[in-house]
C-alpha positions in Angstrom: 43.8 94.4 140.2 41.0 95.0 142.8 42.5 92.7 145.4 46.2 93.4 145.0 46.1 97.2 144.7 45.5 97.6 148.4 48.3 95.1 149.2 50.6 97.1 147.0 49.7 100.3 148.8 50.7 98.8 152.1 54.4 98.7 151.0 54.1 101.5 148.4 57.6 103.0 148.7 59.9 99.9 148.2 57.5 97.0 147.7 57.8 93.5 149.3 60.9 92.3 147.5 61.4 89.7 144.9 59.5 86.7 146.4 57.8 88.0 149.5 54.6 89.6 148.5 51.5 88.0 150.1 49.3 85.8 147.9 45.6 86.4 148.0 43.2 83.6 147.3 45.7 81.4 145.6 46.4 84.0 142.9 50.1 83.6 142.5 50.2 84.9 138.9 49.7 88.6 138.3 49.2 89.5 134.6 49.5 93.2 135.0 53.2 93.9 135.0 52.8 97.4 136.4 51.0 96.0 139.4 53.6 93.2 139.8 56.4 95.7 139.7 54.6 97.8 142.3 54.3 94.7 144.5 57.9 93.7 144.1 59.7 97.0 144.0 57.2 99.7 145.0 55.6 102.5 143.2 58.9 104.3 142.6 60.0 101.6 140.2 56.7 101.5 138.5 56.7 105.2 138.1 60.1 105.2 136.6 59.1 102.6 134.1 56.0 104.4 133.1 57.9 107.7 132.7 60.5 106.1 130.5 58.0 104.4 128.3 55.6 107.3 127.8 58.4 109.9 127.7 60.3 108.1 125.0 57.2 107.4 123.0 56.2 111.1 123.0 59.7 112.1 122.0 59.7 109.7 119.1 56.4 110.9 117.8 57.6 114.5 118.0 60.8 113.6 116.1 58.8 111.7 113.5 56.4 114.6 113.0 59.4 117.1 112.7 61.0 114.9 110.1 57.8 114.8 108.2 57.6 118.6 108.3 61.1 118.8 106.9 59.9 116.9 103.8 61.7 113.6 104.3 59.8 110.9 102.3 59.9 108.3 105.1 60.5 109.2 108.7 59.6 105.6 109.5 62.2 104.7 112.2 60.8 107.2 114.7 57.2 106.1 114.1 58.2 102.4 114.1 60.0 102.7 117.4 57.1 104.7 118.9 54.6 102.1 117.7 56.6 99.3 119.2 56.7 101.1 122.6 52.9 101.7 122.4 52.4 98.0 121.9 54.7 97.2 124.8 52.9 99.7 127.1 49.6 98.0 126.3 50.9 94.5 126.5 52.6 94.9 129.9 49.2 96.0 131.3 47.3 93.0 130.0 49.5 89.9 129.7 52.3 88.4 131.7 55.3 88.5 129.4 57.9 86.7 131.5 61.3 87.9 132.5 62.8 88.0 129.1 60.7 91.1 128.0 62.3 93.7 130.3 65.8 93.3 128.9 64.3 93.7 125.4 62.4 96.8 126.6 65.7 98.2 127.9 67.4 97.6 124.6 64.5 99.2 122.7 64.6 102.3 125.0 68.4 102.4 124.4 68.0 102.3 120.6 65.3 104.9 120.8 67.4 107.2 122.9 70.4 106.7 120.6 68.2 107.7 117.6 66.8 110.7 119.5 70.2 112.2 120.5 71.7 111.7 117.0 71.7 114.9 115.0 68.7 115.2 112.7 69.4 115.6 109.0 68.3 118.8 107.5 68.5 117.5 103.9 67.9 114.1 102.4 71.0 112.0 102.2 72.7 111.8 98.8 73.9 108.5 97.6 77.7 108.3 97.2 77.7 104.7 96.0 79.2 104.1 92.6 78.2 101.1 90.6 81.7 100.6 89.1 82.5 97.7 86.7 81.2 94.2 86.9 83.5 91.8 88.6 83.2 88.0 88.0 81.3 86.3 90.8 80.7 89.6 92.6 84.0 89.6 94.5 86.0 92.7 94.7 88.7 91.8 97.1 90.4 88.6 98.2 91.6 88.2 101.7 94.4 85.6 102.2 
């Protein structure tokens, strides 16, 4: 972090590109993804990622607290998604996760945003499932 931060500041706006950042002292692997993203694509890309991660986490905590105030027994989806994002925020700062993590983070942010824009229930859902009669072998329909 100490040696590469000044290198990232030299090309702060757009970074060095995918494979062109200078290597200092043979350190080709950078474990802090935020620093690596700043080197590759500049501080704009890093800022957008941080704003997305922290903004979505805060919105999920607010939604979970609001659902708790309404008296729902388990507003666990909001808190679960927020906890996963907190773990991702911490992990990206400490360990190199490889290129497969960023698509998963994008999917997680999409799921979270879909959950946040969905209308919030004001009453607990009532079950409309009827048990019906027992059918042999548990089949109710046959598709031929």
